[in-house]
N, C-alpha and C positions, 0 to 999 in steps of 0.2 A: 286677792285676786287682782289683780290690774286696774286702775280708771281708765274708762272710755273717753279720755276727754280732748283727743286733741287729734286734728283736722290736716287731713291732703290741702291743698289749693294752689292755684296758678296764676299768677298777674299773668295779666292781658292788657296789651298796647292794640287796641283795633279788636284785628280776633289772632293776634298772631301771643304766642306765651312767649312770656319773656323771663321768667322766675320760674321753679319749681317749689315748694315746701311745705312745711308742717307748723302748726302750732295749736297750741288752746284756748289759741283768744285772735282769732279773727281784728277787729275793728282795729286793738291795741298795733297788733303787727303790720296793717297797713300804713297806720301812722308811723310806725318805727320804717319803714320801706320807703315813706314819703320822706323823712329827713335826710336818710343815707341819699337822697338825690333820685331814685326808680322810678322812670317816668314810666307807669301806667296808668290805664285808665280803670280799672277792674279787680277785684280780688275777688277769683271764684271758689267756692267752697265745691271739694271732689268724695265725693261717696260721703258715709256717715264716720262718727266718732269711731275713732279706734285707740288702743292703748300707744305708750309712745315708741314700744317696738315696735307694736303692730302698722304705724302712719309712716316710720322710717324704713321700711321693708317697699312700703308700697310707694314711696318715693324714690326711694332707688332704684324701683322697674319704669317708675313713669320716663326716670332721667334716660335710662338705657334704652326704652323706646321711641326718648326723643331721638337721642344719640342717631339711636337706626335710622330713622326720615330723616335726618338732617345733616346724610358726610360725616358724621360724629361729632357735628358741635352741641353741645349744652347750651339752653337758653338765653339771653342775651347778660342776666346777670348771674345765675349761677357759674360758680367760678372753679369746684372742683369737680369729680367723678359723679361722689353722693352727695353734690348738693353746695 
């Protein structure tokens, strides 16, 4: 059985989602994003811990929904269709 140790998260600037991602360490990942130069105010955990595959599927769904609501565009820092 796979471990449920991966989280879905959003980076937000003010109240706007600027990145959708997954990680097993929110604090470390937030620091990595800051080092990469991403401008955000908060890292927001979405839901409960999942398996890596489950979190990946959720990420893809979240990105598809975001694009549906934003004229086909990804959040500012997501570069590909899958994140």
